[in-house]
N, CA, C and O atoms as a Tripos MOL2 file, in Angstrom:
@<TRIPOS>MOLECULE
protein
  100    99    25     0     0
PROTEIN
NO_CHARGES

@<TRIPOS>ATOM
      1 N         -63.9600   10.8280  -29.5030 N.3       1 MET1
      2 CA        -65.2190   10.3570  -28.8710 C.3       1 MET1
      3 C         -66.0440   11.0880  -28.5870 C.2       1 MET1
      4 O         -66.0590   12.2570  -28.9740 O.2       1 MET1
      5 N         -66.9420   10.5510  -27.8260 N.am      2 ALA2
      6 CA        -68.7830   10.6860  -28.0450 C.3       2 ALA2
      7 C         -69.0620   11.0580  -26.6600 C.2       2 ALA2
      8 O         -69.8860   10.2120  -26.3120 O.2       2 ALA2
      9 N         -68.7890   12.0640  -25.3790 N.am      3 PHE3
     10 CA        -69.3100   11.3950  -23.9640 C.3       3 PHE3
     11 C         -70.8420   11.6840  -23.9640 C.2       3 PHE3
     12 O         -70.9580   12.5930  -24.7860 O.2       3 PHE3
     13 N         -71.9330   11.4220  -23.5310 N.am      4 ASN4
     14 CA        -73.2380   11.6140  -23.4010 C.3       4 ASN4
     15 C         -73.5080   11.6430  -22.0220 C.2       4 ASN4
     16 O         -72.6510   11.2180  -21.2470 O.2       4 ASN4
     17 N         -74.8900   12.2140  -21.4830 N.am      5 GLY5
     18 CA        -75.2250   11.6010  -20.9630 C.3       5 GLY5
     19 C         -75.7010   10.6170  -20.1040 C.2       5 GLY5
     20 O         -75.8460   11.0460  -18.9590 O.2       5 GLY5
     21 N         -75.9780    9.5090  -20.2460 N.am      6 ALA6
     22 CA        -76.9860    8.9150  -20.2300 C.3       6 ALA6
     23 C         -75.0380    8.2400  -20.6620 C.2       6 ALA6
     24 O         -75.1000    7.0800  -20.2550 O.2       6 ALA6
     25 N         -73.4360    8.4670  -21.2780 N.am      7 GLY7
     26 CA        -73.0900    6.9510  -21.4300 C.3       7 GLY7
     27 C         -72.2360    8.1270  -19.5360 C.2       7 GLY7
     28 O         -72.0970    7.2790  -18.6550 O.2       7 GLY7
     29 N         -71.9510    9.0420  -19.1900 N.am      8 VAL8
     30 CA        -70.7490    8.9260  -18.4010 C.3       8 VAL8
     31 C         -71.7450    8.1170  -17.4870 C.2       8 VAL8
     32 O         -71.2830    7.0760  -17.0200 O.2       8 VAL8
     33 N         -73.0650    8.4450  -17.1560 N.am      9 ARG9
     34 CA        -73.9380    8.2050  -15.2740 C.3       9 ARG9
     35 C         -73.6230    6.4140  -15.8370 C.2       9 ARG9
     36 O         -73.1390    5.6370  -15.0140 O.2       9 ARG9
     37 N         -73.8310    6.1030  -16.7410 N.am     10 ASP10
     38 CA        -73.4520    4.4730  -17.1600 C.3      10 ASP10
     39 C         -71.7170    3.9370  -16.9450 C.2      10 ASP10
     40 O         -71.5070    2.7440  -16.7290 O.2      10 ASP10
     41 N         -70.5270    4.9490  -17.0280 N.am     11 THR11
     42 CA        -69.7240    4.9110  -16.6630 C.3      11 THR11
     43 C         -69.3280    4.8960  -14.6580 C.2      11 THR11
     44 O         -68.7160    4.2550  -13.8040 O.2      11 THR11
     45 N         -70.1800    6.0680  -14.8340 N.am     12 ALA12
     46 CA        -69.2240    6.3650  -12.5930 C.3      12 ALA12
     47 C         -71.1940    5.1450  -12.3360 C.2      12 ALA12
     48 O         -71.3370    4.4600  -11.3240 O.2      12 ALA12
     49 N         -71.8460    5.1800  -12.9820 N.am     13 ARG13
     50 CA        -72.9380    3.6300  -11.8400 C.3      13 ARG13
     51 C         -71.6430    1.9940  -12.3390 C.2      13 ARG13
     52 O         -71.8170    0.9900  -11.6480 O.2      13 ARG13
     53 N         -70.8380    1.9360  -13.1370 N.am     14 THR14
     54 CA        -69.9440    1.1100  -13.4340 C.3      14 THR14
     55 C         -68.8000    1.2530  -11.9620 C.2      14 THR14
     56 O         -68.5820    0.6460  -10.9140 O.2      14 THR14
     57 N         -68.3980    2.2220  -12.5550 N.am     15 LEU15
     58 CA        -67.2430    2.8850  -11.0410 C.3      15 LEU15
     59 C         -67.9010    2.4280   -9.5100 C.2      15 LEU15
     60 O         -67.2950    1.8030   -8.6400 O.2      15 LEU15
     61 N         -69.5110    2.9930   -9.4350 N.am     16 LYS16
     62 CA        -69.5030    2.8840   -7.7250 C.3      16 LYS16
     63 C         -69.5670    0.8510   -7.5510 C.2      16 LYS16
     64 O         -69.1010   -0.0530   -6.8570 O.2      16 LYS16
     65 N         -70.4330    1.0660   -8.6600 N.am     17 ILE17
     66 CA        -70.4770   -1.2950   -8.7950 C.3      17 ILE17
     67 C         -69.4730   -1.2230   -8.2850 C.2      17 ILE17
     68 O         -69.2740   -1.7400   -7.1860 O.2      17 ILE17
     69 N         -68.6480   -0.6220   -8.8860 N.am     18 GLY18
     70 CA        -67.7960   -2.0290   -8.8570 C.3      18 GLY18
     71 C         -67.2810   -1.6810   -7.3980 C.2      18 GLY18
     72 O         -67.5980   -2.4300   -6.4750 O.2      18 GLY18
     73 N         -66.3120   -0.3050   -7.1130 N.am     19 ILE19
     74 CA        -66.1110   -0.7050   -5.7170 C.3      19 ILE19
     75 C         -66.5350   -0.2080   -4.9250 C.2      19 ILE19
     76 O         -65.6990    0.4970   -4.3590 O.2      19 ILE19
     77 N         -67.7210   -0.1530   -4.3950 N.am     20 ASN20
     78 CA        -69.0210   -0.9480   -3.8770 C.3      20 ASN20
     79 C         -69.1220   -2.7770   -3.3260 C.2      20 ASN20
     80 O         -69.6980   -3.3430   -2.3970 O.2      20 ASN20
     81 N         -68.2760   -3.2140   -4.4060 N.am     21 THR21
     82 CA        -67.9370   -4.9980   -5.0750 C.3      21 THR21
     83 C         -66.4920   -4.9410   -4.1350 C.2      21 THR21
     84 O         -66.0880   -5.7540   -3.3040 O.2      21 THR21
     85 N         -65.9530   -3.8020   -4.5520 N.am     22 VAL22
     86 CA        -64.5960   -4.4100   -3.3350 C.3      22 VAL22
     87 C         -64.3330   -4.7300   -1.6410 C.2      22 VAL22
     88 O         -63.7740   -5.4950   -0.8540 O.2      22 VAL22
     89 N         -65.7250   -2.7750   -1.8180 N.am     23 ILE23
     90 CA        -65.4940   -3.2180   -0.1560 C.3      23 ILE23
     91 C         -66.6100   -3.7940    0.2000 C.2      23 ILE23
     92 O         -66.6780   -3.2480    1.3010 O.2      23 ILE23
     93 N         -67.3300   -4.3050    0.1700 N.am     24 ARG24
     94 CA        -68.8090   -4.8030    0.3970 C.3      24 ARG24
     95 C         -67.7310   -6.4570    0.5570 C.2      24 ARG24
     96 O         -67.6830   -7.2120    1.5280 O.2      24 ARG24
     97 N         -67.1040   -6.5550   -0.5730 N.am     25 THR25
     98 CA        -65.5190   -7.8250   -0.4380 C.3      25 THR25
     99 C         -64.2670   -7.6260    0.3540 C.2      25 THR25
    100 O         -63.3850   -8.4850    0.3420 O.2      25 THR25
@<TRIPOS>BOND
     1     1     2 1
     2     2     3 1
     3     3     4 2
     4     3     5 am
     5     5     6 1
     6     6     7 1
     7     7     8 2
     8     7     9 am
     9     9    10 1
    10    10    11 1
    11    11    12 2
    12    11    13 am
    13    13    14 1
    14    14    15 1
    15    15    16 2
    16    15    17 am
    17    17    18 1
    18    18    19 1
    19    19    20 2
    20    19    21 am
    21    21    22 1
    22    22    23 1
    23    23    24 2
    24    23    25 am
    25    25    26 1
    26    26    27 1
    27    27    28 2
    28    27    29 am
    29    29    30 1
    30    30    31 1
    31    31    32 2
    32    31    33 am
    33    33    34 1
    34    34    35 1
    35    35    36 2
    36    35    37 am
    37    37    38 1
    38    38    39 1
    39    39    40 2
    40    39    41 am
    41    41    42 1
    42    42    43 1
    43    43    44 2
    44    43    45 am
    45    45    46 1
    46    46    47 1
    47    47    48 2
    48    47    49 am
    49    49    50 1
    50    50    51 1
    51    51    52 2
    52    51    53 am
    53    53    54 1
    54    54    55 1
    55    55    56 2
    56    55    57 am
    57    57    58 1
    58    58    59 1
    59    59    60 2
    60    59    61 am
    61    61    62 1
    62    62    63 1
    63    63    64 2
    64    63    65 am
    65    65    66 1
    66    66    67 1
    67    67    68 2
    68    67    69 am
    69    69    70 1
    70    70    71 1
    71    71    72 2
    72    71    73 am
    73    73    74 1
    74    74    75 1
    75    75    76 2
    76    75    77 am
    77    77    78 1
    78    78    79 1
    79    79    80 2
    80    79    81 am
    81    81    82 1
    82    82    83 1
    83    83    84 2
    84    83    85 am
    85    85    86 1
    86    86    87 1
    87    87    88 2
    88    87    89 am
    89    89    90 1
    90    90    91 1
    91    91    92 2
    92    91    93 am
    93    93    94 1
    94    94    95 1
    95    95    96 2
    96    95    97 am
    97    97    98 1
    98    98    99 1
    99    99   100 2
@<TRIPOS>SUBSTRUCTURE
     1 MET1         2 RESIDUE 1 A MET
     2 ALA2         6 RESIDUE 1 A ALA
     3 PHE3        10 RESIDUE 1 A PHE
     4 ASN4        14 RESIDUE 1 A ASN
     5 GLY5        18 RESIDUE 1 A GLY
     6 ALA6        22 RESIDUE 1 A ALA
     7 GLY7        26 RESIDUE 1 A GLY
     8 VAL8        30 RESIDUE 1 A VAL
     9 ARG9        34 RESIDUE 1 A ARG
    10 ASP10       38 RESIDUE 1 A ASP
    11 THR11       42 RESIDUE 1 A THR
    12 ALA12       46 RESIDUE 1 A ALA
    13 ARG13       50 RESIDUE 1 A ARG
    14 THR14       54 RESIDUE 1 A THR
    15 LEU15       58 RESIDUE 1 A LEU
    16 LYS16       62 RESIDUE 1 A LYS
    17 ILE17       66 RESIDUE 1 A ILE
    18 GLY18       70 RESIDUE 1 A GLY
    19 ILE19       74 RESIDUE 1 A ILE
    20 ASN20       78 RESIDUE 1 A ASN
    21 THR21       82 RESIDUE 1 A THR
    22 VAL22       86 RESIDUE 1 A VAL
    23 ILE23       90 RESIDUE 1 A ILE
    24 ARG24       94 RESIDUE 1 A ARG
    25 THR25       98 RESIDUE 1 A THR
């Protein structure tokens, strides 16, 4: 598995969005 800067950023972004969605709801 290769992790690129963009990949890590994408994952963090997805997790952050998911967390924000849960908190918002």
